[in-house]
Structure formats: structure tokens, C-alpha cells
C-alpha positions as CSV (number, residue, x, y, z in Angstrom):
1,M,95.3,15.1,20.4
2,K,95.2,13.8,16.9
3,N,97.5,16.6,15.6
4,K,100.3,15.9,18.1
5,V,102.5,12.9,19.2
6,L,104.0,12.4,22.6
7,V,107.7,11.6,22.3
8,E,110.7,11.2,24.6
9,L,113.4,13.6,23.7
10,F,117.0,12.9,24.9
11,V,119.4,15.9,24.7
12,P,122.9,14.6,25.3
13,S,124.6,18.0,25.4
14,I,122.8,18.8,28.7
15,D,122.2,15.1,29.7
16,E,118.4,15.6,30.0
17,V,115.3,13.7,28.9
18,Y,112.0,15.5,28.1
19,N,108.5,14.1,27.3
20,L,106.8,16.4,25.0
21,Y,104.2,16.7,22.2
22,L,105.3,17.5,18.7
23,P,103.0,18.7,15.9
24,V,102.4,16.2,13.2
25,N,101.8,18.7,10.4
26,R,105.1,20.6,10.7
27,K,108.4,20.0,9.0
28,I,111.2,18.4,11.0
29,G,113.3,21.5,10.4
30,N,110.6,23.8,11.9
31,I,110.3,21.4,14.9
32,I,114.0,21.6,15.5
33,V,113.9,25.4,15.6
34,L,111.0,25.3,18.1
35,L,112.9,22.7,20.2
36,N,116.1,24.9,20.2
37,K,114.2,27.9,21.4
38,S,112.1,26.0,24.0
39,L,115.1,24.2,25.4
40,F,117.2,27.4,25.6
41,E,114.4,28.9,27.7
42,L,113.8,25.8,29.8
43,T,117.5,25.4,30.6
44,N,118.2,29.1,31.2
45,G,120.6,29.2,28.4
46,A,122.5,25.9,29.1
47,F,121.3,24.4,25.8
48,L,122.5,26.3,22.7
49,G,121.0,24.8,19.6
50,T,122.3,25.8,16.3
51,D,121.3,25.6,12.6
52,K,123.3,22.4,12.5
53,T,121.1,20.7,15.2
54,L,119.5,17.5,14.0
55,L,116.9,15.1,15.2
56,Y,117.6,11.3,15.3
57,N,115.7,8.2,16.2
58,R,117.2,7.0,19.5
59,E,116.7,3.3,18.8
60,T,117.7,3.1,15.1
61,G,120.1,6.1,14.8
62,E,118.1,7.2,11.7
63,R,118.5,11.0,11.0
64,Y,115.3,12.8,10.1
65,A,115.5,15.0,7.0
66,V,114.6,18.6,7.8
67,N,112.3,19.0,4.9
68,T,110.1,16.0,5.8
69,I,106.8,16.5,7.5
70,L,106.6,14.7,10.9
71,R,103.6,12.6,9.9
72,E,105.5,11.2,7.0
73,T,108.2,9.7,9.3
74,D,108.1,6.8,11.7
75,I,107.7,9.1,14.7
76,R,104.7,7.9,16.7
77,H,103.4,8.2,20.3
78,G,106.1,6.8,22.5
79,S,109.0,7.3,20.0
80,S,112.4,8.0,21.6
81,L,114.3,10.8,19.8
82,V,117.7,12.4,20.2
83,L,118.5,16.1,19.6
84,L,122.1,16.6,18.5
């Protein structure tokens, strides 16, 4: 899958970790919207993402800008991310 990267996503608000593929040709903001919707469904409503939800690098604490395309970031296969 050249157009996706496998990442580990930690979601502190529900204390869960997910391994999932993210599309490299989408903006971080669009990915966050997709994650909010997906996690809402996966958790039966336990996760309530908002328009203020952000994506961070779990190791460095770097916040990813919502207007940046994923392939232009340091997110690669095996990256560990946090959704806050």
C-alpha cells in the first residue's frame, strides 16, 4: 500500500490504542475528521471528537498542522500518534 501508512494511534480520552492505515495524500485536518467519525462508531459513542481535536507525534509531542498533507510530515510506517 504505497498510498497509506500504518500507524499506532493512542486516544487518551478513552484509553485505547489502534493500529490503522492513514492515507498519505490527505490533509491532516481531513484525516482528523475521518478519525473522529470512525472512532465514534467503533466506540459506540464513547469517543466524541470535536473540531478542536488535534493530532500529535507521541514521541516528540509535535502537533501536526491541519492544512499539511500527511506525506509532507514525518509520519511514516510505524509512527506513534496521539489524538487529543
